[in-house]
C-alpha positions as CSV (number, residue, x, y, z in Angstrom):
1,M,-15.7,56.5,-69.2
2,S,-13.6,56.3,-65.9
3,R,-10.1,55.2,-65.8
4,M,-9.4,51.7,-64.0
5,R,-6.9,52.5,-61.0
6,R,-3.6,50.8,-60.8
7,P,-2.8,48.8,-57.6
8,G,0.1,50.7,-55.6
9,S,3.5,48.6,-54.8
10,K,2.3,48.0,-51.2
11,S,-0.6,46.1,-52.5
12,I,1.7,44.0,-54.6
13,C,3.7,43.2,-52.1
14,Y,0.5,42.0,-49.7
15,L,-0.7,39.7,-52.7
16,I,2.8,38.4,-53.5
17,L,3.3,37.5,-49.5
18,W,-0.2,36.2,-49.5
19,G,0.7,33.7,-52.3
20,L,4.0,32.6,-50.8
21,L,2.3,31.5,-47.6
22,L,-0.4,29.6,-49.5
23,A,2.5,27.9,-51.2
24,V,4.5,26.3,-48.2
25,P,3.3,22.9,-47.5
26,G,2.2,22.6,-43.8
27,I,0.9,25.8,-43.1
28,A,-2.8,25.2,-42.0
29,F,-4.7,28.4,-41.5
30,A,-8.3,26.5,-40.6
31,Q,-9.1,26.2,-37.0
32,D,-9.6,22.4,-37.3
33,G,-6.2,22.1,-38.6
34,S,-7.6,20.3,-41.9
35,V,-5.4,22.3,-44.4
36,G,-1.6,20.7,-45.2
37,M,-2.8,17.6,-43.5
38,P,-1.2,14.4,-45.2
39,E,-3.1,11.5,-46.2
40,N,-4.3,8.7,-43.5
41,A,-4.0,11.9,-41.2
42,H,-6.9,13.3,-39.0
43,A,-7.0,16.6,-36.7
44,N,-6.2,15.9,-33.3
45,S,-8.2,16.8,-30.5
46,Y,-6.8,20.2,-29.6
47,G,-8.5,21.6,-32.6
48,R,-4.6,22.7,-34.0
49,G,-2.2,20.1,-35.9
50,W,-3.0,16.6,-36.8
51,D,-2.4,13.2,-36.0
52,C,-1.6,10.2,-37.7
53,D,-4.5,7.5,-38.1
54,R,-4.1,3.9,-36.3
55,G,-1.9,1.9,-38.0
56,Y,0.6,5.2,-39.3
57,Q,3.2,7.1,-37.9
58,E,4.6,10.6,-38.8
59,G,7.8,11.0,-40.7
60,N,8.8,13.9,-42.6
61,G,5.4,15.8,-42.3
62,A,3.8,12.1,-43.7
63,C,2.0,9.7,-42.4
64,A,3.8,5.9,-43.4
65,A,2.3,3.0,-43.0
66,I,3.6,0.9,-40.1
67,R,4.9,-2.4,-41.4
68,V,4.4,-5.1,-38.4
69,P,6.4,-8.3,-39.0
70,A,5.3,-11.8,-38.1
71,N,5.0,-12.4,-34.4
72,G,4.3,-9.2,-33.8
73,Y,1.7,-6.7,-32.8
74,A,1.0,-3.0,-33.5
75,T,1.5,-0.5,-30.2
76,D,-0.3,2.4,-31.5
77,L,2.7,4.6,-29.9
78,P,3.2,7.9,-31.4
79,Y,7.1,7.2,-30.8
80,G,9.6,4.2,-31.1
81,R,9.0,1.6,-34.0
82,G,5.4,1.4,-33.4
83,W,5.7,-2.2,-32.7
84,E,6.6,-5.1,-30.2
85,C,7.3,-8.9,-30.7
86,D,5.0,-11.5,-29.3
87,R,5.6,-13.0,-26.0
88,G,8.1,-16.0,-26.4
89,Y,9.8,-13.8,-29.8
90,R,12.5,-10.9,-29.4
91,E,13.5,-8.4,-32.2
92,V,16.3,-9.0,-34.3
93,D,17.2,-6.5,-37.2
94,G,13.7,-5.5,-37.4
95,V,12.0,-8.8,-37.2
96,C,10.6,-11.3,-34.7
97,V,12.6,-14.2,-33.7
98,A,11.5,-16.9,-31.5
99,I,13.6,-17.5,-28.2
100,M,15.1,-20.4,-27.3
101,V,13.7,-20.8,-23.7
102,P,16.1,-23.7,-21.8
103,A,14.7,-26.6,-19.9
104,N,13.0,-25.6,-16.7
105,A,13.1,-22.0,-17.4
106,Y,9.7,-19.6,-19.2
107,P,9.2,-16.8,-21.6
108,T,9.0,-13.4,-20.0
109,K,7.0,-10.6,-21.7
110,M,10.0,-8.3,-21.8
111,S,11.2,-7.0,-25.2
112,Y,14.6,-6.6,-24.1
113,G,17.1,-8.9,-21.7
114,R,17.4,-12.6,-22.5
115,G,13.3,-13.2,-22.5
116,W,13.5,-15.6,-19.8
117,E,13.7,-16.6,-16.7
118,C,14.1,-19.9,-14.9
119,T,11.6,-21.6,-12.9
120,H,11.1,-21.7,-8.5
121,G,13.9,-23.8,-7.5
122,Y,16.9,-23.1,-10.5
123,Q,19.3,-20.7,-11.4
124,E,20.6,-19.3,-14.8
125,V,23.8,-20.5,-15.2
126,D,25.8,-20.0,-18.2
127,G,22.4,-19.7,-20.1
128,A,21.1,-22.8,-19.0
129,C,18.8,-23.4,-15.6
130,A,20.3,-25.3,-13.3
131,A,19.0,-26.5,-10.1
132,V,19.7,-25.1,-6.7
133,V,21.3,-27.1,-4.0
134,V,20.4,-26.0,-0.9
135,P,22.6,-27.6,1.6
136,S,21.8,-28.7,5.5
137,N,20.7,-26.3,7.6
138,A,19.4,-24.3,5.1
139,Y,16.3,-23.0,2.9
140,L,15.3,-22.2,-0.3
141,E,14.5,-18.2,0.0
142,P,11.4,-16.8,-1.6
143,S,13.4,-15.8,-4.9
144,G,13.5,-19.4,-5.8
145,D,17.3,-18.8,-7.1
146,R,19.2,-18.7,-4.0
147,W,19.2,-20.3,-0.3
148,K,20.4,-18.8,3.5
149,C,21.1,-20.5,6.5
150,N,18.6,-21.5,9.0
151,R,19.1,-19.0,12.2
152,G,21.9,-20.4,14.5
153,Y,23.8,-21.3,11.4
154,R,26.3,-18.9,9.4
155,E,27.5,-19.8,5.5
156,V,31.5,-21.2,5.2
157,D,32.4,-22.0,1.9
158,G,29.0,-23.3,0.6
159,A,27.9,-25.0,4.1
160,C,25.9,-24.0,7.0
161,V,28.0,-24.3,10.2
162,A,26.6,-23.8,13.4
163,I,27.2,-20.7,15.6
164,K,29.3,-21.4,18.6
165,V,27.7,-19.2,21.4
166,P,29.7,-18.8,24.2
167,A,28.5,-18.5,28.2
168,N,26.7,-16.0,29.2
169,G,26.0,-14.9,25.2
170,Y,23.0,-15.2,22.8
171,L,22.5,-15.6,19.2
172,V,21.9,-12.2,16.9
173,D,20.7,-12.1,13.4
174,S,23.3,-10.8,11.4
175,T,25.0,-11.9,8.2
176,Y,28.0,-10.3,9.4
177,G,30.2,-10.5,12.8
178,R,30.6,-13.6,15.1
179,G,26.9,-14.2,15.2
180,W,26.5,-13.6,18.8
181,E,26.7,-11.0,21.7
182,C,27.4,-10.9,25.2
183,E,24.7,-11.0,27.8
184,R,24.6,-7.6,30.4
185,G,27.4,-7.3,32.4
186,Y,29.6,-9.1,30.3
187,R,32.2,-8.3,27.4
188,A,33.2,-10.5,24.6
189,S,37.1,-11.5,24.7
190,D,38.4,-13.9,22.0
191,E,35.7,-16.4,21.7
192,D,34.3,-16.2,25.3
193,C,32.2,-13.7,26.9
194,V,33.7,-12.7,30.4
195,A,32.2,-10.4,33.2
196,V,33.0,-6.9,33.2
197,K,35.3,-6.0,36.4
198,V,33.8,-2.4,37.0
199,P,36.5,-0.4,39.4
200,E,36.1,2.1,42.4
201,N,34.8,5.6,40.8
202,G,33.6,3.7,37.8
203,Y,30.3,2.4,36.4
204,F,29.0,-0.2,34.0
205,V,28.0,0.7,30.5
206,D,26.3,-1.8,28.2
207,S,28.7,-1.7,25.4
208,S,30.1,-4.8,23.6
209,Y,33.3,-3.4,22.9
210,R,36.1,-1.6,25.0
211,A,36.4,-2.2,28.7
212,G,32.5,-1.8,29.6
213,W,32.9,0.6,32.1
214,K,33.7,4.5,32.6
215,C,35.0,6.6,35.2
216,D,32.7,8.8,37.3
217,R,32.9,12.5,36.9
218,G,36.2,14.0,38.0
219,Y,37.8,10.9,37.5
220,R,40.0,9.4,34.6
221,A,41.3,5.8,33.6
222,A,44.1,4.7,34.5
223,D,45.0,1.0,33.3
224,E,41.8,-1.0,35.5
225,A,41.3,2.2,37.9
226,C,39.9,5.3,37.6
227,V,42.0,8.0,39.4
228,A,40.9,11.0,41.0
229,L,41.8,13.9,38.6
230,R,43.9,16.6,39.4
231,L,43.3,20.0,38.7
232,P,45.6,23.1,38.4
233,E,44.4,26.6,39.7
234,N,42.2,28.4,36.9
235,A,40.9,25.5,35.6
236,H,37.6,23.2,35.7
237,L,36.2,19.8,34.5
238,D,35.8,19.4,30.5
239,Y,32.6,18.6,28.9
240,S,33.0,15.1,29.8
241,G,33.8,14.8,33.2
242,N,37.1,13.0,32.7
243,G,39.4,15.6,32.1
244,W,40.2,19.3,32.4
245,E,40.6,23.0,30.3
246,C,41.4,26.4,31.4
247,D,39.2,28.8,32.4
248,R,39.3,32.4,29.9
249,P,41.8,33.7,29.7
250,Y,44.2,31.4,30.8
251,Q,45.9,28.7,28.4
252,R,47.1,25.1,29.1
253,Q,50.7,24.8,29.5
254,E,52.6,21.8,30.9
255,G,49.8,20.6,32.9
256,E,49.0,24.3,34.6
257,C,47.0,27.2,33.1
258,V,48.7,30.5,32.6
259,R,47.8,34.0,31.7
260,P,49.2,34.2,27.5
């Protein structure tokens, strides 16, 4: 009769390790993810792991039933609380309470914010909806909660005041500035448009500021005239044409070009 062979120490270690793996909850060895799956769960579409059934949400390795309060509905999302309040209700301490909608307002579907908006032609003022008072020469904007002055008028202390356009000027669509610009050949001076006087050896520039003219190349502005530039020896006109700089390697010193 042959003797039964005793397992070696290495084989015993393998058996112990295998037993420990089987004893650990959540360890799954099957490709369909069924081993270690909690109640109210199913194998996910990837073939590994699991997802909670509809109406349940994962927490600490288990699938707990989502408790939807009255006036709420399940969102079937794997994140968040798993439910939202019905339209006209908002979440407060885990329950859905009715939103108090003021007069001239309607409830919104948002689960955040105040839960209501004023109807067209009204605006929110201290938790209520007050009618938008549109002044003369103004119109209600498409948003319905504010107004804007008609063209040719501007807002001054809650009213729409006519813009006074001087002679040789025209209206501009701008919410800032004077509301008008001068025509070509004129420049703004206080509340008027005055003709631009271009001096000899100068030319007109289309600009609403400064003098409205510049000097030709080789001349510089002096008061209301253009005077010829005096170039010292070893100098040339600069990029602007209305000044000069020294040739290299000369350097400017007291209006002359000297060697360093």
